[in-house]
C-alpha positions, 0 to 999 in steps of 0.5 A: 190228063191222058198220061195217068199222072194220078193224085194220091188220096182224099181224106174226110172227117166229121164230128158230132153228126148223127149221120157221120157214116153216111155223110162220110161215104157221100163226101168220099164219092165227091173226092173219088177223083183223088183215089179210085183203088180203095176206100174206108171209113172209121166211126167212133161210138160209145168208146169203140171204133168201127171200120169198113173198108172196100176195094174199088170206087165208092159208088159200088157200095151205094146198094148196100148203104143201109147195111154199111150204116148199121155196121158203122154206128157213131157220130164221129168219123174219118174216111179215105179214098186211095190211089197208092203212091207209096206202098202196095196197090191194095192197101186200105185206109184209115189204118187202125191200131189197138193201143193199150195205153190210150185205146183204139185209134185210126189214121188216114193220110193224103200225101207222101212221106220221104224219110221213112226207111230209118224210122221203119227199121228202128220200129221193127227193132222195137218189135213193131209188126208191119202189115203193109209197106204203106207210109201211113202205117209208120205214123200209126206205129210211131203214135202207138209206141210213143211215150206220151200220155195221150193220143193227141200228144203221141200223134204230135210226137209221131208227126214231129219224127216225119218229113214230107207232104201230108194232110192227116185225119185221125180219130179215137174215142174222144177226138177227131184230128186234122193236120196239114204239113208245115209247108202246106203242100197238100190241101185240107179245108174246114167246114161246118154242117149245122153244129158239126165240124167237117174236114176234107181235102176239097170243098166239093166234099162239103158241097155234097153234104150241104156243109158250109165252107169255113176256112182252109187249115193253115200250113202246119196247123193241127185242129182237134174236134172234141165232144160237143163239137168243140174246135181247138187249133194249134201250131206244134211244128216249126214254121216253114215257107208255104209251098202249096202244090200248084198242080192242084190248079192245073189238074188235081182238084175238081173244077167246082172246088175252091182253093185259097179263095180261088175258083178252080174252074175260073183259074183254069179258064184264066190259064187258057186265056193266058195260053192264048196270049202266049201262043195265039192260033194261026189264021187257018184254025177252025175251032178249039177242041178240048180233051175231056174232061180236064182240058175243057175249062182251059179250052173255054178260056182259050177260045173266048180270048182267041175268038174261036168257037169251042167244039166237043170234037172228042166225046168221052164215055164215062162208064168204062170204069177202071178195067183196063189198067195194064200198061201195055201198048195194045191195052192202051189203044183199046182203053183209048177207044173205050174212053174216047171217040172222035166226033167225026161230023164236027172234025172232018176237014178241020184245022183244030187247036187241041187243048190238054192240061199236061203231057207226062209220058206222051204215049196215050196222047199219041193214040188220041192224035191218031184217032183224030187224024183217022176222023179226018182232021187236017191240022192239029195244033196242040196247046198244053195248059201247063209247063213241061213236066220234067221232074218226078214228084216226091210229095204224094203224086204218082209220077213216073221216073224222070227217064219216062217223062217225055219232056225230061228227055226230049225238046218241044220240037222232038215231042211234037214229032213223036206225038204227031202234031203240026205244032206244040206249045206249053204254057210258061211257068210265069204264065201259070203263076199269072193265072193262079197268083196274078204275079210272076214266079219269085225265082228266089222264093217260089210262091208254090211247089212247082217241082214237077216243072222246075226241079225246085223241091221245097223240102228234101226228096 
């Protein structure tokens, strides 16, 4: 994905584990793809919470890991990696509260809440003081100001006031909580490490700490993990139709994760296979070339089905960090040169199928095409392993406004001309459903949230 359609956040929680802080940091490193702006961990120890927050990527703290572990005592923890979709770019989570009623607590959130303005205004009238414009802070204040007797009851009360797509983890001196929104748009899984229960946005976070995957948290389910690693489950919200985000399969989840008992990697290869069925290569094509890293599994599936070789015609430099993030045309070009290089010896004089997972704005993809042509590629036939993105996401994904989405404003032929390729094809919406679900889309009751493709929003926006 070249057009910077970014995931929202990743969350993690662990109970009754002597290495809670260290395992949290390892798990957050595995979830780094879900957020790279800031990270945080809160631990619980002897009726006291301890917090550590930092800007940037998790790997930046590995040299200080011993000192961090000393500052985060306790055997229960929650953690968070953030890419902002709502609120300022430098906010950090988990967000901390000192509540006189039931002690300190902290909350971390993956997703986006959509009905907060009137709630926030009411809380301000009640003399709640906000330190940021992050939507999670609204939930913190709702929890702290509730009239319930316990942290759990107050947290549930707060969640019943909000609407949106979310997975929350929360902690106080007595309990670790995980909860998923009633529509199940954002992911959350449950694992076990020896006698410790673990919560995480993806199974890859379980793998890095050698935890066993147990199951997914169900849509609308809230689990509590209390002293002695006792697990309890409840469903405190009215039942809604499940609407898991289908874009998790296209791009957001790491390919080594499992979602809904499906391998993300295998699903993306199947997406590539169906893309080859729907848009087969011309006879003069020499090879399939993925845009790394996100285009690789679909390219493998496309190449295998079409009988073409797959070649690494574009080499990615993984060591540039996030230095160049300003959205100017000149900086984008520099960033492309730092991040990608054409494998000229392989590409020169060739006709290629170029595979990417999606097109958002199209601007950076255009620079890739220029780079490939400069390397001597004769023809470029671009295949996109998802349908055209025509609508903004309001559920925790950082998408541009519709006016900036190229597919919302131009036809496929017009996009082809703007980007500068010889042909362009997108996977159909039914093709995506076939790859993920093994069946076509139910247009009356869609099996997934696919609003970015169809404009069919499962909950209010």
